[in-house]
Structure formats: C-alpha cells, structure tokens
C-alpha positions as CSV (number, residue, x, y, z in Angstrom):
1,M,132.9,87.0,158.3
2,P,131.7,90.5,158.8
3,V,128.9,92.6,157.5
4,S,130.2,95.3,155.1
5,L,128.5,98.7,155.2
6,L,129.1,100.8,152.1
7,Y,128.3,104.5,152.5
8,C,128.9,107.9,151.0
9,R,131.5,109.8,153.0
10,N,128.9,112.5,153.7
11,D,126.8,109.9,155.5
12,L,129.6,109.0,158.0
13,A,127.6,109.8,161.2
14,A,124.7,107.5,160.1
15,A,127.1,104.8,159.0
16,M,128.9,104.8,162.3
17,A,125.6,104.6,164.2
18,I,124.5,101.6,162.1
19,G,127.9,100.0,162.5
20,E,127.8,100.5,166.3
21,H,124.2,99.0,166.5
22,L,125.4,95.9,164.6
23,R,128.6,95.6,166.7
24,L,126.6,95.9,170.0
25,E,124.5,92.9,168.7
26,G,127.7,90.9,168.2
27,L,128.1,91.2,164.4
28,A,131.5,92.0,163.1
29,T,131.1,95.1,160.9
30,C,133.4,96.8,158.3
31,L,132.6,100.3,157.3
32,E,133.7,101.3,153.8
33,A,133.5,105.0,152.8
34,I,132.8,105.8,149.2
35,D,133.9,109.3,148.0
36,P,133.1,109.5,144.3
37,Q,134.5,113.1,144.1
38,A,137.9,112.1,145.4
39,D,138.2,108.5,144.0
40,D,138.2,107.5,140.3
41,A,136.1,104.6,139.0
42,C,139.0,102.1,139.2
43,T,139.7,102.9,142.8
44,L,136.0,102.6,143.7
45,T,135.7,99.3,141.9
46,T,138.7,98.0,143.8
47,L,137.4,99.2,147.1
48,I,134.0,97.6,146.5
49,S,135.5,94.3,145.3
50,R,137.8,94.2,148.3
51,S,134.9,94.9,150.6
52,L,132.8,92.1,149.1
53,H,135.7,89.6,149.3
54,G,135.9,90.1,153.1
55,C,132.2,89.9,154.0
56,T,129.2,87.6,153.9
57,H,126.5,90.4,154.1
58,L,126.4,93.8,152.4
59,I,124.4,96.8,153.5
60,V,124.4,99.8,151.2
61,L,123.5,103.1,152.9
62,V,121.2,104.9,150.5
63,S,120.6,108.7,150.9
64,G,120.2,111.9,149.0
65,N,124.0,111.7,148.6
66,T,123.8,108.4,146.8
67,C,120.7,108.9,144.6
68,G,121.9,108.4,141.1
69,A,125.4,107.3,142.1
70,W,126.8,104.6,139.7
71,W,128.5,102.7,142.4
72,V,125.3,101.8,144.2
73,P,123.9,99.4,141.5
74,F,127.5,98.3,140.8
75,A,128.0,97.2,144.4
76,L,124.6,95.6,144.6
77,G,125.2,93.7,141.4
78,A,128.7,92.6,142.3
79,A,127.4,91.4,145.7
80,A,124.6,89.4,144.0
81,L,127.1,87.7,141.7
82,A,129.3,86.8,144.7
83,D,126.2,85.3,146.5
84,R,126.4,87.9,149.3
85,R,123.4,88.7,151.4
86,V,122.3,92.2,150.3
87,A,120.2,94.8,151.9
88,T,119.9,98.6,151.9
89,F,119.4,101.1,154.7
90,Q,117.6,104.2,153.5
91,L,118.2,107.6,155.2
92,G,115.4,110.1,154.8
93,E,113.0,110.0,151.9
94,P,115.1,110.2,148.7
95,A,113.5,109.2,145.5
96,S,114.9,105.6,145.4
97,P,115.6,104.0,142.1
98,T,113.0,101.2,141.3
99,Y,115.7,98.5,141.2
100,L,116.1,98.9,145.0
101,G,112.5,97.7,145.5
102,E,113.7,94.1,144.9
103,L,115.9,94.2,148.0
104,P,115.2,94.4,151.7
105,T,115.2,98.1,152.6
106,M,115.8,99.0,156.2
107,A,115.0,102.5,157.5
108,Q,115.1,102.3,161.3
109,A,116.7,100.6,164.3
110,T,114.0,98.0,164.5
111,D,114.7,97.0,160.9
112,L,118.4,96.5,161.9
113,D,117.2,94.2,164.7
114,L,115.4,92.1,162.1
115,F,118.6,92.0,160.0
116,V,120.5,90.7,163.1
117,S,117.8,88.1,163.7
118,A,117.9,86.9,160.1
119,Y,121.7,86.8,160.3
120,R,121.7,84.7,163.4
121,L,118.9,82.4,162.1
122,E,120.9,81.8,159.0
123,H,123.9,80.7,161.0
124,T,121.7,78.5,163.3
125,L,120.1,76.8,160.4
126,G,123.5,76.2,158.6
127,R,122.7,78.4,155.7
128,A,125.6,80.8,156.2
129,L,127.8,81.6,153.2
130,N,130.1,78.6,152.5
131,L,133.3,78.5,150.6
132,P,132.9,77.1,147.1
133,T,134.6,73.9,148.1
134,Q,132.1,73.3,150.9
135,A,128.9,74.0,149.1
136,A,127.0,72.3,146.3
137,P,126.7,74.5,143.2
138,G,123.9,77.0,143.6
139,D,123.5,76.5,147.4
140,N,125.1,79.9,148.3
141,R,123.0,81.7,145.7
142,C,119.8,80.0,146.9
143,N,120.6,80.8,150.5
144,A,121.3,84.4,149.7
145,Q,118.0,84.8,147.9
146,H,116.3,83.1,150.8
147,F,117.9,85.4,153.3
148,Q,116.9,88.5,151.3
149,A,113.3,87.3,150.8
150,E,112.9,86.5,154.5
151,L,114.4,89.8,155.6
152,K,112.2,91.7,153.2
153,A,109.1,89.9,154.4
154,S,110.1,90.5,158.1
155,I,110.6,94.2,157.5
156,G,107.2,94.4,155.7
157,R,105.5,92.7,158.6
158,G,107.4,94.7,161.2
159,Y,108.5,91.5,163.0
C-alpha cells in the first residue's frame, strides 16, 4: 500500500518533490492536497479518512501554511487510531506545536532516505501493516509505534 502525503495546497512544489523522491526509491506515493479555505470540515474529514484507508504510512507536510491548522492534529490522531505509520516533514522553521515532538520529523532529503530504509526494513522483517484478520490484536499498533520510534531515533542520529 502506498505512502500518503498530506499537504496544504500552497506547499504543492515541496509535496511534489517529496513524492518524487519516494517514487524514485520505489515507494508508491499518493499526494493529497488540503485546502481549508475552499473545503469545509466535512469534506476535509472525508478526504483525510479516504487517504488513510488507502495507505500504510502517512507523512504530513508541516509548514508556515499549516501552523495552527485543525486538520493536522486530526489527521495525525486518525492515523494513530488506524495503526498507520506516521511522520511529519517540516518545511522551514515554523513554530511547531509541541505535540509534533512525539513523532519522527523529517526536514531534508537524507531524512527521507531514512524513512525509505525504515519502510523497507519493516517489510523485510514482516512488520508491515496487516489486515485485521491476519494480525493478532495489538500487533499493528505495536509495529506502528516501533516504526515511529526507530525512525525518530535514526533521524536523531543522522543514520
């Protein structure tokens, strides 16, 4: 299943560059533009839910355009409830909300390479997201937390 990349419509160029980087590494990627000015809450909720249904990993692009946006914590929380592997990619130096400190935060291409490595390792070790009928209760959540902890540590180390 693909990696879903949620981004504010104003950050299209950066989202396309990230998506292309992931595609060149062989990861299927789905870009989902969020436009809070044009879309109402119901539309955005449906878009985010649909995006999560079709992916195993979620990257939320965080920028000055998303600081304070309600849909960012909503998407992250919904992804956590669905046992998706979650990370953020931060553009520039916006004042990030403190809740983002719990997640792996990428900021450069080398961090994306670490994401790709963690993605591949997870599949190699058989910890990829399984359908509920294939997994023991709690396995997917534990594996998602493990993925996020390992990725965050790798980004912190730089390798």
